[in-house]
Backbone as JSON, one array per atom type, in Angstrom:
{
  "sequence": "MYKHIIWDFDGTLFDTYPWMARAFKETLESRGIDEPAETIEGHMRVSASTAYKHYEQKYGIDEDFLAAYNKKRSEAEMEHSKPYEEIEAVCTYIAASGRKNYLFTHKGITAVELLQKAGIADCFTECITAERGFARKPSPDAIHHLIEKHRMKPEQTIMIGDRDLDLLSGKNAGISACYFSEHKEESDHADHTLHDFKELYSIL",
  "N": [[43.28, 34.15, -105.5], [43.04, 37.54, -104.59], [44.88, 40.35, -105.52], [44.68, 42.99, -106.02], [42.66, 45.39, -104.91], [39.93, 47.33, -105.48], [38.25, 50.15, -104.3], [35.01, 51.49, -103.94], [33.66, 54.64, -102.28], [31.6, 56.23, -100.76], [29.29, 54.72, -98.67], [30.62, 52.36, -98.82], [33.56, 52.41, -98.02], [33.38, 54.51, -96.3], [30.69, 55.6, -93.9], [28.95, 57.54, -95.04], [26.37, 58.29, -96.09], [24.15, 59.07, -94.22], [24.95, 61.54, -93.41], [25.03, 62.91, -95.92], [22.45, 62.83, -96.68], [21.3, 64.26, -94.5], [22.48, 66.83, -94.84], [21.44, 67.53, -97.38], [18.67, 67.66, -96.67], [18.58, 69.69, -94.77], [19.32, 71.65, -96.46], [17.15, 71.87, -98.43], [15.13, 72.62, -96.51], [16.05, 75.12, -95.95], [15.03, 76.46, -98.08], [12.42, 76.4, -97.72], [11.27, 73.74, -97.96], [10.07, 70.55, -97.14], [11.4, 67.37, -96.57], [11.52, 63.87, -95.74], [14.43, 62.59, -94.15], [14.92, 60.0, -94.49], [13.78, 59.22, -96.96], [15.37, 60.89, -98.67], [17.87, 59.7, -98.25], [17.42, 57.32, -99.35], [17.27, 57.63, -102.18], [19.75, 58.72, -102.45], [21.31, 56.52, -102.01], [21.02, 55.01, -104.37], [22.17, 56.67, -106.27], [24.0, 59.75, -106.08], [23.34, 61.46, -108.24], [20.99, 60.41, -109.0], [19.38, 61.11, -106.99], [19.58, 64.02, -107.21], [18.34, 64.38, -109.65], [15.81, 63.43, -109.21], [14.82, 65.3, -107.29], [15.09, 67.71, -108.6], [13.36, 67.51, -110.65], [11.05, 67.49, -108.97], [11.07, 69.78, -107.26], [12.44, 71.64, -108.68], [15.2, 72.34, -108.12], [18.34, 74.07, -108.35], [21.63, 75.11, -109.66], [22.57, 76.9, -107.73], [21.34, 75.79, -105.42], [22.64, 73.28, -105.44], [25.24, 73.99, -104.92], [25.24, 75.14, -102.48], [24.22, 72.87, -101.05], [26.48, 71.18, -101.5], [28.52, 72.46, -100.2], [27.6, 72.39, -97.53], [27.43, 69.56, -97.1], [30.09, 68.74, -97.55], [31.22, 69.88, -95.12], [29.89, 68.6, -93.0], [30.5, 66.04, -93.48], [33.27, 65.97, -93.1], [33.43, 66.57, -90.54], [31.96, 64.53, -89.24], [31.91, 62.09, -90.42], [32.86, 58.71, -90.63], [35.01, 55.74, -91.08], [33.67, 52.52, -91.88], [33.19, 49.96, -89.53], [36.13, 47.84, -88.96], [37.27, 48.68, -91.42], [39.72, 50.28, -91.28], [41.4, 48.26, -90.27], [41.24, 46.11, -92.24], [42.14, 47.38, -94.67], [44.83, 48.24, -93.83], [45.82, 45.64, -93.51], [45.53, 44.44, -96.2], [47.42, 46.23, -97.43], [49.92, 45.68, -96.06], [50.26, 43.07, -96.55], [51.25, 42.82, -99.06], [49.29, 43.12, -101.0], [47.29, 45.49, -102.9], [45.51, 48.5, -102.44], [43.06, 50.48, -104.06], [41.29, 53.44, -104.9], [38.09, 54.29, -106.32], [35.86, 56.57, -107.02], [33.0, 58.54, -107.43], [32.98, 60.89, -105.92], [34.45, 63.82, -104.9], [37.52, 65.41, -104.21], [37.46, 65.46, -101.26], [36.99, 62.81, -100.46], [39.6, 61.77, -100.41], [40.64, 63.5, -98.49], [39.25, 62.65, -96.2], [40.11, 59.97, -95.96], [42.72, 60.57, -95.29], [42.3, 61.8, -92.77], [41.35, 59.79, -91.34], [43.53, 58.32, -91.18], [44.33, 56.25, -93.0], [45.09, 56.86, -95.53], [47.56, 56.39, -96.63], [47.55, 53.64, -97.22], [46.56, 53.35, -99.64], [47.25, 52.9, -103.04], [46.44, 54.39, -105.4], [44.19, 57.1, -105.93], [41.33, 57.58, -107.45], [39.27, 60.18, -108.09], [36.47, 62.49, -108.5], [37.61, 64.66, -109.88], [39.46, 63.75, -111.55], [38.2, 63.15, -113.89], [37.14, 60.98, -115.28], [34.82, 58.81, -117.14], [31.77, 58.31, -115.52], [30.66, 55.63, -113.38], [28.45, 53.02, -114.58], [30.61, 52.87, -116.28], [33.68, 51.38, -117.49], [36.08, 52.79, -117.73], [37.86, 54.12, -115.78], [38.69, 51.92, -114.35], [39.94, 50.41, -116.25], [42.17, 52.13, -116.73], [43.39, 51.86, -114.29], [44.02, 49.24, -114.41], [45.73, 48.95, -116.55], [47.97, 50.96, -115.96], [48.86, 49.91, -113.45], [49.59, 47.29, -114.24], [47.94, 45.27, -113.64], [46.43, 41.97, -113.29], [43.5, 40.82, -114.53], [42.0, 38.73, -113.41], [43.06, 38.81, -110.87], [41.88, 40.81, -109.51], [39.59, 43.0, -107.98], [36.56, 44.64, -107.5], [34.95, 46.54, -105.08], [31.85, 47.43, -103.91], [28.71, 49.24, -102.81], [26.63, 49.58, -104.54], [24.63, 48.66, -107.49], [25.92, 50.04, -109.62], [28.5, 50.25, -108.87], [29.38, 47.63, -108.99], [28.89, 46.87, -111.64], [30.63, 48.53, -113.01], [32.94, 47.11, -112.38], [32.6, 44.55, -113.6], [32.15, 45.17, -116.17], [34.65, 45.98, -116.71], [35.94, 43.43, -116.83], [36.63, 42.34, -114.45], [36.33, 40.87, -111.05], [33.49, 41.36, -108.93], [32.44, 42.59, -105.81], [29.81, 42.77, -103.62], [28.8, 45.03, -101.06], [26.65, 44.94, -98.46], [24.93, 46.33, -95.73], [22.43, 45.67, -95.06], [21.83, 43.14, -95.43], [21.19, 42.42, -98.08], [21.09, 41.16, -101.45], [22.93, 41.0, -104.66], [22.39, 40.52, -108.16], [24.69, 41.0, -109.66], [26.94, 40.3, -108.45], [30.04, 38.64, -107.63], [30.94, 38.05, -105.05], [29.58, 38.59, -101.77], [29.31, 40.79, -99.13], [28.46, 41.29, -95.63], [29.64, 42.22, -93.56], [32.62, 43.59, -92.94], [34.66, 42.03, -91.85], [34.35, 39.56, -93.13], [35.77, 39.76, -95.46], [38.39, 38.93, -95.43], [38.46, 36.18, -95.85], [37.83, 36.13, -98.55], [39.76, 37.28, -99.91]],
  "CA": [[43.7, 35.23, -104.69], [43.03, 38.91, -105.22], [46.09, 41.15, -105.22], [44.32, 44.41, -106.3], [41.27, 45.67, -104.35], [39.4, 48.67, -105.87], [37.14, 50.45, -103.51], [34.08, 52.61, -103.75], [33.88, 55.31, -101.1], [30.34, 56.42, -100.0], [28.68, 53.54, -98.35], [31.46, 51.28, -98.8], [34.75, 52.63, -97.1], [32.73, 55.39, -95.15], [29.3, 55.59, -93.73], [28.56, 58.94, -95.38], [24.88, 58.55, -96.59], [23.38, 59.82, -93.38], [25.31, 62.99, -93.37], [24.72, 63.37, -97.19], [20.96, 63.1, -96.53], [20.89, 65.31, -93.67], [22.87, 68.05, -95.43], [20.41, 67.67, -98.4], [17.41, 67.89, -96.17], [18.81, 71.16, -94.4], [19.35, 72.7, -97.77], [15.78, 71.91, -98.84], [14.54, 73.32, -95.49], [16.39, 76.55, -96.21], [14.24, 76.9, -99.14], [10.9, 76.18, -97.37], [10.75, 72.47, -98.34], [10.31, 69.5, -96.05], [11.47, 65.99, -97.07], [12.03, 62.9, -94.8], [15.74, 62.25, -94.44], [15.03, 58.47, -95.01], [13.5, 59.17, -98.28], [16.34, 61.45, -99.41], [18.87, 58.82, -98.25], [17.05, 56.16, -100.26], [17.6, 58.16, -103.43], [21.25, 58.84, -102.47], [21.97, 55.09, -102.07], [21.07, 54.52, -105.68], [23.37, 57.51, -106.62], [23.72, 61.05, -105.9], [22.75, 62.09, -109.49], [19.56, 59.97, -109.03], [18.79, 62.1, -105.97], [19.48, 65.24, -107.75], [17.37, 64.38, -110.74], [14.34, 63.43, -108.61], [14.4, 66.62, -106.72], [15.13, 68.79, -109.57], [12.0, 67.35, -111.16], [9.96, 67.66, -108.05], [11.17, 71.1, -106.76], [13.28, 72.61, -109.56], [16.42, 72.75, -107.42], [19.18, 74.51, -109.37], [22.98, 75.16, -109.38], [22.73, 77.56, -106.46], [21.03, 74.89, -104.33], [23.69, 72.22, -105.33], [26.5, 74.67, -104.51], [24.87, 75.27, -101.03], [24.27, 71.52, -100.41], [27.81, 70.43, -101.46], [29.3, 73.01, -98.97], [27.13, 71.96, -96.24], [27.7, 68.2, -97.05], [31.46, 68.6, -97.17], [31.47, 70.48, -93.74], [29.25, 67.67, -92.17], [31.26, 64.83, -93.79], [34.66, 66.16, -92.58], [33.28, 66.52, -88.99], [31.23, 63.47, -88.54], [31.9, 60.6, -91.23], [33.93, 57.66, -90.2], [35.0, 54.47, -91.86], [32.87, 51.3, -91.41], [33.9, 49.11, -88.63], [36.97, 46.92, -89.61], [37.83, 49.16, -92.63], [41.15, 50.45, -91.11], [42.15, 46.92, -90.22], [41.38, 45.32, -93.53], [42.97, 48.1, -95.59], [46.07, 48.01, -93.44], [46.2, 44.22, -93.81], [45.75, 44.33, -97.56], [48.74, 46.85, -97.8], [50.95, 44.98, -95.38], [50.37, 41.68, -97.12], [51.66, 42.89, -100.5], [48.35, 43.36, -101.98], [47.22, 46.99, -103.18], [44.16, 49.07, -102.44], [42.9, 51.68, -104.87], [39.97, 54.15, -104.74], [37.5, 54.78, -107.49], [34.66, 57.19, -106.56], [32.36, 59.84, -108.17], [33.17, 61.88, -105.08], [35.61, 64.73, -105.08], [38.86, 65.36, -103.23], [36.95, 65.2, -100.1], [37.26, 61.4, -100.22], [41.01, 61.52, -100.11], [40.88, 64.16, -97.24], [38.59, 61.72, -95.11], [41.04, 58.79, -95.85], [43.89, 61.22, -94.57], [41.88, 62.13, -91.48], [41.18, 58.43, -90.59], [44.95, 57.76, -91.1], [44.55, 55.06, -93.94], [45.43, 57.21, -96.94], [48.91, 55.67, -97.2], [47.26, 52.33, -97.56], [46.01, 53.39, -101.06], [48.37, 53.07, -104.03], [46.03, 55.43, -106.28], [42.91, 57.28, -105.61], [40.45, 58.23, -108.59], [38.13, 61.05, -107.71], [35.75, 63.14, -109.63], [38.48, 65.7, -110.42], [40.16, 63.03, -112.57], [37.55, 63.34, -115.18], [36.73, 59.68, -115.92], [33.42, 58.51, -117.17], [31.18, 57.8, -114.43], [30.23, 54.23, -113.32], [29.19, 51.75, -114.72], [31.89, 52.78, -117.37], [34.97, 50.7, -116.94], [37.27, 53.46, -118.1], [38.73, 54.34, -114.78], [39.25, 50.74, -113.85], [40.91, 50.09, -117.25], [43.19, 52.91, -116.58], [44.29, 51.28, -113.16], [44.79, 47.88, -114.79], [46.99, 49.23, -117.59], [48.89, 51.57, -115.29], [49.52, 49.14, -112.44], [49.9, 46.04, -114.8], [47.02, 44.16, -112.99], [45.99, 40.82, -113.99], [41.98, 40.94, -114.21], [41.64, 37.66, -112.42], [43.55, 39.0, -109.45], [41.52, 42.29, -109.36], [38.16, 42.95, -107.57], [35.88, 45.97, -107.29], [34.05, 46.43, -103.95], [31.01, 48.75, -103.76], [27.48, 48.89, -102.26], [25.62, 49.81, -105.36], [24.92, 47.97, -108.73], [26.88, 50.91, -110.51], [30.1, 49.88, -108.64], [29.65, 46.25, -109.39], [28.85, 46.79, -113.09], [31.85, 49.06, -113.53], [33.89, 46.19, -112.3], [32.21, 43.52, -114.53], [32.39, 45.69, -117.55], [36.22, 45.93, -117.0], [36.37, 42.15, -116.88], [37.18, 41.95, -113.14], [35.36, 40.34, -110.07], [32.78, 42.39, -108.23], [32.18, 42.25, -104.33], [28.63, 43.65, -102.98], [28.68, 45.3, -99.63], [25.28, 45.45, -98.03], [24.73, 46.43, -94.49], [20.97, 45.14, -94.78], [21.59, 41.62, -95.91], [20.73, 42.32, -99.37], [21.98, 40.41, -102.46], [22.9, 41.57, -105.99], [22.74, 39.57, -109.2], [25.87, 41.29, -110.42], [28.11, 40.21, -107.67], [30.81, 37.38, -107.48], [30.95, 37.92, -103.78], [28.74, 39.38, -101.11], [29.71, 40.97, -97.62], [27.6, 42.02, -94.87], [30.53, 42.64, -92.6], [34.03, 43.63, -93.63], [35.52, 40.77, -91.32], [34.09, 38.54, -94.05], [36.61, 40.04, -96.63], [39.67, 38.1, -95.32], [38.28, 34.86, -96.5], [37.69, 36.19, -100.07], [41.32, 37.56, -100.23]],
  "C": [[43.61, 36.57, -105.36], [44.33, 39.7, -104.67], [45.73, 42.74, -105.37], [42.9, 44.71, -105.85], [40.89, 47.12, -104.65], [38.12, 48.94, -105.1], [36.22, 51.5, -103.96], [34.23, 53.5, -102.39], [32.63, 55.43, -100.24], [29.57, 55.17, -99.8], [29.38, 52.23, -98.49], [32.71, 51.43, -97.8], [34.16, 53.42, -95.9], [31.33, 55.44, -95.15], [28.89, 57.05, -93.9], [27.18, 59.18, -95.73], [24.24, 59.31, -95.51], [23.74, 61.25, -93.28], [25.02, 63.7, -94.72], [23.17, 63.91, -97.15], [20.69, 64.28, -95.77], [21.36, 66.75, -94.1], [21.94, 68.52, -96.58], [19.06, 68.22, -97.82], [17.45, 69.39, -95.51], [18.81, 72.21, -95.47], [18.07, 72.93, -98.35], [15.03, 72.78, -97.81], [14.83, 74.8, -95.52], [15.67, 77.28, -97.1], [12.69, 76.64, -98.83], [10.36, 74.81, -97.77], [11.17, 71.37, -97.39], [10.11, 68.18, -96.68], [11.92, 65.12, -95.94], [13.54, 62.68, -95.19], [15.91, 60.83, -94.87], [14.78, 58.44, -96.37], [14.69, 59.7, -99.11], [17.56, 60.32, -99.45], [18.77, 57.58, -99.07], [17.5, 56.39, -101.63], [19.13, 58.24, -103.5], [21.89, 57.52, -102.59], [21.88, 54.53, -103.49], [22.13, 55.34, -106.42], [22.92, 58.84, -106.4], [23.07, 61.69, -107.12], [21.27, 61.63, -109.53], [18.81, 60.93, -108.18], [18.51, 63.45, -106.54], [18.4, 65.43, -108.85], [15.98, 64.4, -110.25], [13.92, 64.71, -107.94], [14.31, 67.84, -107.47], [13.78, 68.71, -110.3], [10.85, 67.76, -110.22], [9.92, 69.16, -107.59], [11.95, 72.11, -107.64], [14.45, 73.17, -109.0], [17.36, 73.1, -108.66], [20.7, 74.57, -108.91], [23.3, 75.69, -108.08], [22.53, 76.53, -105.21], [22.09, 73.85, -104.29], [24.92, 72.71, -104.82], [26.41, 74.7, -102.87], [24.97, 73.93, -100.36], [25.7, 70.99, -100.4], [28.68, 71.21, -100.28], [28.91, 72.36, -97.74], [27.48, 70.41, -96.08], [29.19, 67.95, -96.6], [31.87, 68.93, -95.71], [30.93, 69.26, -92.81], [30.2, 66.32, -92.34], [32.59, 64.82, -93.02], [34.52, 66.04, -91.1], [32.71, 65.15, -88.37], [31.47, 62.04, -89.15], [33.0, 59.96, -90.78], [33.87, 56.54, -91.15], [34.02, 53.48, -91.12], [33.81, 50.67, -90.53], [34.74, 48.06, -89.33], [37.63, 47.41, -90.86], [39.41, 49.39, -92.32], [41.91, 49.29, -90.97], [42.28, 46.23, -91.45], [42.15, 46.09, -94.51], [44.43, 48.04, -95.23], [46.62, 46.51, -93.69], [46.54, 44.03, -95.23], [47.24, 44.98, -97.96], [49.93, 46.21, -97.25], [51.22, 43.58, -95.86], [50.91, 41.67, -98.62], [50.73, 43.05, -101.57], [48.31, 45.02, -102.18], [45.75, 47.37, -103.08], [44.18, 50.36, -103.27], [41.4, 52.18, -104.66], [39.39, 54.51, -106.02], [36.09, 55.21, -107.1], [34.3, 58.44, -107.43], [32.67, 60.99, -107.16], [34.36, 62.72, -105.37], [36.74, 64.54, -104.21], [38.57, 65.09, -101.83], [37.13, 63.7, -99.53], [38.59, 61.2, -99.73], [41.33, 62.23, -98.72], [40.31, 63.21, -96.0], [39.55, 60.47, -94.98], [42.2, 59.37, -94.99], [43.5, 61.38, -93.07], [41.7, 60.78, -90.72], [42.47, 57.65, -90.54], [45.2, 56.55, -91.97], [44.78, 55.57, -95.44], [46.59, 56.63, -97.45], [48.77, 54.29, -97.58], [46.86, 52.22, -99.0], [47.18, 53.73, -102.0], [47.89, 54.22, -105.05], [44.56, 55.61, -105.96], [42.27, 58.22, -106.88], [39.17, 58.87, -107.99], [37.35, 61.79, -108.84], [36.73, 64.02, -110.39], [39.27, 64.94, -111.54], [39.5, 63.03, -113.94], [37.1, 62.02, -116.04], [35.3, 59.53, -116.13], [32.96, 57.85, -115.82], [30.81, 56.24, -114.41], [28.93, 54.14, -113.89], [30.21, 51.72, -115.85], [33.03, 52.15, -116.71], [36.13, 51.6, -117.21], [38.16, 53.69, -116.99], [39.52, 53.08, -114.31], [40.35, 50.17, -115.01], [42.19, 50.83, -117.12], [44.18, 52.29, -115.4], [44.85, 49.9, -113.5], [45.9, 48.06, -115.62], [48.16, 49.91, -116.72], [49.7, 50.7, -114.26], [49.85, 47.69, -112.98], [49.04, 44.9, -113.96], [46.57, 43.03, -113.9], [44.46, 40.88, -113.55], [41.64, 39.9, -113.24], [42.05, 37.81, -111.1], [43.07, 40.36, -108.94], [40.1, 42.2, -109.05], [37.73, 44.26, -107.18], [34.83, 45.78, -106.15], [33.23, 47.68, -103.85], [29.63, 48.29, -103.1], [26.28, 49.31, -103.16], [25.95, 48.95, -106.75], [25.78, 48.74, -109.71], [28.24, 50.45, -110.22], [30.32, 48.46, -109.22], [29.71, 46.22, -110.99], [30.13, 47.47, -113.72], [32.95, 47.92, -113.56], [33.68, 45.08, -113.43], [32.45, 43.99, -115.87], [33.9, 45.94, -117.97], [36.75, 44.55, -117.08], [36.94, 41.65, -115.59], [35.93, 41.38, -112.27], [34.81, 41.64, -109.4], [32.32, 41.83, -106.78], [31.0, 43.31, -103.95], [28.82, 43.82, -101.51], [27.46, 45.72, -99.23], [25.15, 45.36, -96.48], [23.24, 45.76, -94.08], [20.64, 43.82, -95.32], [20.93, 41.41, -97.24], [21.61, 41.67, -100.36], [21.86, 41.24, -103.86], [23.32, 40.52, -106.98], [24.07, 39.72, -109.82], [27.17, 40.92, -109.64], [28.69, 38.78, -107.7], [30.79, 36.96, -106.04], [30.1, 38.91, -102.89], [29.2, 39.57, -99.53], [28.68, 41.55, -96.88], [28.36, 42.59, -93.65], [31.98, 42.56, -93.2], [34.99, 42.55, -93.12], [35.35, 39.54, -92.32], [35.13, 38.57, -95.25], [37.89, 39.25, -96.54], [39.44, 36.9, -95.99], [38.17, 34.94, -98.01], [39.1, 36.5, -100.61], [42.05, 36.31, -100.45]]
}
């Protein structure tokens, strides 16, 4: 039984990738560059830094571009992004059943604001966002912090995410890893795989 559930945010708790890609596309278009949103989203799903590096090499995007993109992205996410189906129910169930939810994301404070907007922020015991300054995934540093602070037993702790980076951060910390894929994909790094969050109840 898992008592401590650590969540990724983008592509796991919230369906944010389409809005991230659209904001990136619109920022490129403002500079006279046309790229398919689907291609941008594909890079984003690996990691945001992967997308930045790809388009930096291709088009020479700079800090001004990233600042404009981040502003547009935050506005779009706050207006449009929603949790995946069943997330509100499963996070509420976890908290009500004596277990604990945690957030570990590379995203900034916007992640917490979106949890608040969705009415589920109170379900989370601690949220680690970019502002906390922990090493990026797949580093286990942030998870080690949670394990030590909340006295978690590794065998009762699981990391849920939609990318190998998320899973590897969990495995590197000595805990279980659960892969969420909307597209019926699998990962060699996962102890469990979900294609629908209703499946999570049987794992817990």
